[in-house]
C-alpha positions in Angstrom: 0.0 -0.1 0.0 0.9 3.7 0.4 4.7 3.7 1.3 5.0 6.6 3.3 3.2 5.2 6.7 5.6 2.4 6.7 8.8 4.4 6.1 7.8 6.6 8.4 5.9 4.5 11.3 6.5 0.9 10.2 2.6 0.9 9.8 -0.1 2.1 7.9 -3.6 2.4 9.8 -6.4 0.6 8.6 -8.0 3.7 6.5 -5.1 4.3 4.7 -4.9 0.2 3.6 -8.4 0.6 2.5 -8.2 4.1 0.6 -4.9 4.1 -1.0 -5.7 1.8 -3.9 -8.8 3.6 -4.9 -7.4 6.5 -4.6 -4.2 5.6 -6.7 -6.5 4.0 -9.4 -8.2 7.3 -9.8 -11.6 6.2 -8.7 -12.1 8.8 -5.9 -11.3 9.3 -2.3 -8.3 11.5 -1.0 -4.8 11.0 -0.6 -4.7 11.2 3.3 -1.3 9.9 4.2 0.7 12.9 4.7 -1.6 15.3 7.3 -4.3 16.2 5.5 -7.6 14.7 5.7 -10.1 15.4 2.7 -7.6 18.1 1.6 -8.2 19.7 4.7 -4.8 20.6 7.0 -6.0 19.1 10.3 -2.9 19.8 11.9 -3.8 23.3 12.0 -6.6 23.8 14.9 -8.8 26.7 13.9 -10.4 28.0 10.7 -8.9 31.0 10.4 -5.3 29.7 10.5 -6.3 27.1 8.2 -7.8 30.2 5.7 -4.3 31.6 6.2 -2.6 28.9 5.0 -4.7 27.5 2.4 -7.5 30.1 1.2 -9.5 27.9 -0.7 -10.1 26.0 2.5 -14.0 25.4 2.8 -14.8 28.3 5.1 -17.1 26.3 7.3 -16.0 25.7 11.1 -17.9 22.3 11.2 -15.9 20.6 8.6 -13.4 18.3 10.3 -13.0 20.7 13.3 -9.8 19.8 15.7 -6.6 18.4 14.9 -6.8 14.5 15.3 -5.7 13.0 11.9 -7.6 9.7 10.9 -4.8 8.5 8.9 -2.2 8.9 11.4 -0.7 6.3 13.8 -0.9 6.5 17.6 2.2 6.6 19.8 2.7 4.5 22.8 0.5 4.4 25.7 -2.3 5.2 23.0 -0.8 8.8 22.6 -3.1 10.5 19.8 -1.3 10.6 16.3 2.4 10.6 17.7 3.6 7.1 16.4 5.7 8.4 13.7 9.5 8.3 13.7 9.9 11.9 14.5 7.6 11.7 17.5 9.9 8.8 19.1 12.9 10.8 18.4 11.3 14.1 20.3 10.4 11.6 23.0 13.9 10.8 23.5 15.1 14.2 23.8 16.8 14.6 20.1 16.8 17.3 17.6 14.9 17.0 14.6 14.8 19.4 11.2 11.7 18.6 8.4 12.6 19.5 4.8 9.7 18.3 2.8 7.7 15.6 4.7 4.1 16.3 5.4 3.3 19.5 3.7 0.2 20.6 2.2 0.2 19.7 -1.6 -3.0 21.8 -2.6 -1.7 24.9 -3.3 0.8 23.4 -5.4 -2.0 21.3 -7.6 -4.7 24.3 -7.5 -6.8 24.6 -10.9 -7.2 27.8 -12.6 -8.5 30.7 -11.9 -7.6 29.7 -8.3 -3.8 28.9 -8.9 -3.0 32.3 -10.4 -4.4 33.9 -7.2 -3.6 31.6 -4.6 -0.6 29.4 -5.8 2.8 29.5 -4.5 5.1 30.5 -6.8 8.3 28.7 -7.8 10.9 31.2 -6.1 14.2 29.6 -6.3 15.1 31.4 -3.1 12.4 31.8 -1.2 14.3 32.4 2.3 15.7 36.0 0.6 12.3 37.6 0.5 10.9 35.6 3.6 8.3 34.0 1.4 7.0 30.9 2.8 6.6 28.1 -0.1 5.7 24.9 2.4 2.6 24.6 5.3 3.3 21.7 7.3 0.5 19.0 7.6 1.8 17.5 10.9 1.7 19.0 14.8 4.8 17.6 15.8 6.9 18.5 12.8 5.3 22.1 12.5 8.4 23.7 14.8 10.8 21.8 13.1 9.8 22.4 9.5 11.7 24.2 7.0 9.1 26.6 5.4 11.5 28.0 2.7 11.8 24.0 1.8 9.3 23.5 -0.9 7.5 20.2 -0.9 6.4 17.6 -3.4 6.4 19.5 -6.9 7.9 18.3 -9.9 7.7 21.7 -11.7 10.5 22.6 -9.3 14.0 21.4 -9.7 15.6 19.6 -6.8 18.9 21.4 -7.1 17.3 24.7 -5.6 15.9 22.4 -2.9 19.6 21.3 -2.1 20.8 24.8 -1.9 18.0 26.0 0.5 18.9 22.8 2.5 22.2 23.7 2.7 21.5 27.4 3.8 19.8 26.0 6.5 22.5 23.6 7.8 24.8 26.2 7.6 22.8 28.6 10.0 21.6 26.0 12.5 23.5 23.1 12.0 22.9 19.4 11.7 20.1 18.0 14.1 20.2 14.0 15.1 17.0 13.2 12.7 16.8 15.0 9.4 13.7 14.3 7.0 14.7 15.3 3.6 12.6 15.1 0.7 14.2 15.1 -2.9 11.5 14.0 -5.4 12.9 13.9 -8.8 13.4 10.3 -8.6 9.4 10.7 -9.8 11.0 12.0 -13.3 9.9 15.6 -13.1 7.2 17.2 -15.3 8.5 17.4 -18.4 6.4 20.1 -20.5 6.4 22.6 -17.1 9.4 22.0 -15.2 11.0 25.6 -14.2 14.0 27.0 -16.2 13.5 23.9 -18.6 15.3 21.2 -15.9 13.9 18.2 -16.3 12.7 18.7 -20.1 14.1 16.4 -22.7 15.5 19.2 -24.7 17.6 20.2 -21.6 18.8 17.3 -19.8 17.7 13.6 -18.7 14.7 13.7 -16.4 16.2 12.2 -13.8 19.4 14.5 -13.6 18.6 17.0 -10.9 17.8 14.5 -8.1 21.1 12.5 -8.6 22.6 15.6 -8.7 21.1 17.5 -5.6 21.4 13.8 -3.5 25.3 14.0 -4.4 25.7 17.5 -3.1 23.9 16.6 0.1 26.4 14.0 0.6 29.1 16.6 0.8 27.7 18.8 3.8 27.9 22.3 3.4 31.5 23.7 4.6 30.8 25.2 7.8 29.3 21.5 9.1 30.9 18.6 10.5 29.3 15.3 9.2 30.1 12.1 8.5 29.6 9.8 5.2 26.8 7.9 7.4 24.2 10.0 7.4 21.6 9.9 4.2 
């Protein structure tokens, strides 16, 4: 079934096992494995804050109120929605930093005319203008998420994700647990890739992901790290 629950918590709740085959087949249901339920960011507790993060959220306080994620695993002693890898790291007193895991993907995929109004521009250096490009969907990860690291969007080349990761590591150092998402093993978007990257006329569709990954294996100059982190 969906690999995200298994890779981040070593299990998948019953609702994920049942809805993922239907969703992946394009036969309905929503993709709820990364913190949203029915495309609602349930990690955000209030309607006002949800609308600020995603203006196309239904303006109805009765739509999935509260912060319970029906697709998230529970932690030890039935701690609700705290069964992820990073939850255990935090319980153990370790440091965590998140780059691209559990990000609200809706605003990267809005149809016209909403995309022109509410879409998040593909800015290659959002930190320079303090433009938030990532809205976390997991309450535990929210304080540790780099909001200038763009989530799953194949229009955006991984090279620029690497440069943001390197900037952040230079500024704050490496944590005990890094969650880093480089997604161009999905081969990119041939017709719409930013700056022509990942288009057949420019280069191989899988070029930028290995480049970004190789550079990630060579830590920023200000950071001491071993080859074992990856």
